[in-house]
N, C-alpha and C positions, 0 to 999 in steps of 0.2 A: 332340423337337418342343416348341415353346413352348406356353404355356397361352393359349388364345383365349377364355376365359370370364371374366366379371367384371362389375363395376359400370360403368354407362354414363355417359359425359360427353356431353351433348347440346350441339352447336354449331349453332344454327339459322341458318345463313348459307351462301350459295354463295360460290365463288371465294376460299376461304381459301388464301392463297399460301404458298410455302415461306419467305418472309421473315417471315410471321406465325407460322409453325410454329416456326422457329428464326431469330431475327434475324441478318442477315449479320455484324453486329459481333462475333459469337461464333464465327465460322468459323475463327478463328485458334487456337482451343483445340486441343490436341493429343491429347485423349482423348474418347471418347464420354461418359464420366461427367461431364466438365467441362460438357457441354451441359445436364445435368439441370435446373438451376434456372431455365433460360431458356425452356423449352417454352411456347409460346403467349404469351410476354411482350408482344408488340406487337399482338395481335389486338384488333380493334375490335368488340366485341359487348356490347350493353347487359346489365348485370347480371353479367358474367363477371369473375372475379378469378383470374388465373393462379396466384396464391400459395396460394389455398385450394381452388379448384374441381377441380383435377387430382388431388389426393391421394386415393388409394383407388380411382381409376378405371383400368380396363384396356381399355376399349372406347370408341371415339368413334363417335357417330352424327351425321352432318352432311348437308349438301345437295350440290349439283352442283359439279363442277370442283375438288375438293379437291386441294391440292398443286400448283396452277398456279404459274407464275413460274419462277424459276431452277431449273435441274436440278442438284440436289445431294443426295448421300446423307446429308448432315447432318440433313435433315428426318426421314427414317425413323429414323435413329440417336437423335435427340432423343426421339421417341416411344418407342422400344425401351427406352432407359435409364430412362424413367419408367414402365415396365411396361405400356405400351399396345402391344399386339400385333395388334389388329384395328381397322380403320377401315371403317365402313359408310357409303356415300354413293351418291348417284344416279350420279355419274361422278367420274373421277379424271383429272388430267393424266397423259398416257401415260408419261412418264419417271418421275414420282413413283410411279405404280402399279407399274411394273416394279422400281423401287428397293425398294419394300416387299417384293415377293416375293423379290428378290435377297438381302434381309436375313432371309428366313425369316418375314416378317410377312404378314398377310393384308389385302388391300384388296377388299372385297366390294361389288359394285354391286347396288342394288335400284331398282326403278322409282320415279318421282316419286310415284305414287299410293300405293304401299306405304309409302314414307317419310313421306308426309303422314299416313297412318294411325298410324304408329309415333310420330311427334311428337305427334299429337293424343291418343293413348291413354297415352303413357308419359313424355313430357318433363315435367319438374317433379316427378317422383316418383322415389324410389329404384328403379332398374330394373337387373335382372341379365340378361345375355345368356349363353347357352350356345351355342357353335358346334360343331355336329356335322359335321365336315369330310367324313367318309366318306359320310354320308347327305345332305350338301348342305342342311342345315337350320340355321336360327338359332332359338333359343327365347328369346323376350322374356318377362320375368316381373316383375311388381311385386306389391304386396299384393292388388290387386283383379283382376288379369287375367293370362292367359298366352296367347301367340300363337306359333304355329310358322310360320316364314317360310322357304320354299325359296329357294335361291340357286344360281347357276351359277358354276362355276370350271373353268378349263382343267385337263386332266390334268397338264400339265407344271408349272403353278403349284402344284398339290397336291404334286408331287414336290419342288419347291423348298422348300415349307413343311415337309414331312416331314424333309427333309435339314437344315433349319436355315438355308437360304440357298444362294446360288449357289456360293460357295467350297466348302462342304461337299459339295454335289451334284457339282461338278466333280472334287473329290478322290476321290469314290466311283466315278465313272463314266469317268474319262479317265486 
């Protein structure tokens, strides 16, 4: 199972689409690793620099409708090769969310109110998240504060995460 803990990259915007996650011009690459340098290259977000802000981060906290746009596995692949295994948002585009779990990654939905509090209390500070999958809890921590946030996740999605994705799950069960 992948590591779902780590430093947070806050992206305070809704409707981040798959072309912003990994621009379409790189979809001709023939390996996941080739996608690594282009993650979030085209995102429009004040103060964000994709060349420096992603390094060392393994969790994204963002707003609603993350992963909208074209349905492509390349977007979760680009996250994964950059060590980002957990995205926390108010909502996800349906196909993107399923692609995350199919790759053994996690897409966790929290309410707008909870996310507003997380952004208020943690954005702009070095923040670490620990995901306790079995207990369905996220622990947010910076130098000043710690919060435990419960989350919901379907049993089958947990099984996909434990297996490392759909292919591994299918190999073990069919």
